[in-house]
N, C-alpha and C positions, 0 to 999 in steps of 0.2 A: 402334517403340522412343524416338523422336525426341518423339513426339505425348505417351508418358506422360512423361515427360522434362521438357515443355512443361507438362503438366497440374500437374506435383511442383514447380515452380520459381513458378509462377502462385499454389498454395496457400501455400507458404510467402511470399511476398511481400504475401499477402494476409493475411495470419495479425495479427490484431488481438496490440498486444504488451498483456502481461498483467503489470498492474503492484501491486504492494504500498505503498501510502504509512503509514511508522508515524502513530502519533499527534503525533509534533514536526511533519513535515510536516503535517497540518491545521490547529493550532496557529498554526504562521509568520505567517501573513498576520493572526492578531491577535496578534503581538511588536511591542516599540520597532521601528518601521521608520528612524529617523535614525540607528542604526547599518549601514555600509556593505553587512556580513555578514549582516544578517538581512533587510535589503532587497532583495540580489542572489538569496538564498536564496527569498523572497518569489518576486521574479519567476520565478524558473525553475519553483516548485512552482504557481503561476498559468498559465502557460504550460501546462503537463501537465494540469493542471487542463479549461481548455481543449479539449484532446484527448480527454481524456474523458467531455467533454458531447460529443463534435461523433461520438463513437462508432469514434475513429481509433486510442484505449486504450480496454483493459476495466479496467476497479477489482477487485480481491481485496477484502471486507471481512475480519473477524473476533471471534471473541469479547472477546478482548483489545482491540480496538480501544472496541468498545462498557463492554468495564467501566472504561475510563482514561475515554471521553469522561463516562462515568456520574459520574464520582466528579472532574468540572471542578466549580471553582467560579462560574463564569461561564454563565450560564444562556444568555446570548444566542450566545456562543462553544458554548455547548455543543448549541444546537440545528443552529446553520449545518452543526457538523462531523455533528452525526444525518442529515441530508438526503445525505449523502455516501453514506450506508448504501443506504439507497433506490435508487439509483444503481450501485451494483458489483454484478455478475454475476456474481462467484461468495464465498459468504458458506465461512469455516472456520468450526466449531465445536470446543469443548473434544474432545479425545478420547486414548485411551492413547499413540496415536503422534505427537501433539503434545505432549504431556508426555515422552514420551522422547525426542523430540528435545532439548526443552528442558533435559533433565537433562542429554544429552552438549553443549550448548553450552553449560550451567552449570558444565562441569569447567576450562571454559577462561576460567572468569571473566568471561561472558558475565552483566550482570543477569540480576533475571528476568524484569521484564517484557518487557527485549530480548528476551530466549531464546523465550520466547514468544509473539512479532510474528516474528522468523524460523524460527522452528516454523514455524509458520502458511504463512509465505511458500514456504518448501522444499515442505511437504504439500501447496501451492497448485496447486508447479509453476511458478510466477511468471517470468517474462523479467526482474524488474528488481525488486529491494528498494530502497525510498528513503529516506533520511532525510534529520535536516541536521543 
């Protein structure tokens, strides 16, 4: 019994955190860093980014991230953000379940794109949804 408890505990400890970063997070390092709030959010995002790159955290991507990034007017920023898709371990595609969950969120006055991001994160069963 103790052996099973140790294995279960070890599995929980070793589980990588599954993260969903919305489009604002990916864009934050490219914003005006002279504002303290933006600078601190950027530093937090960069620290999270390092843990994704090292494999400590896993990244979830979604079709709504693709959509928003596709409409980014800055080509360099668009390319840099797009690199994160290749580093993601999970990807959420548009589905009836995503749209239904987003519709429920919209009933609480959540903006359309935000509702889609949150719906994707919920359906991907992430540990943390991160935004700025």
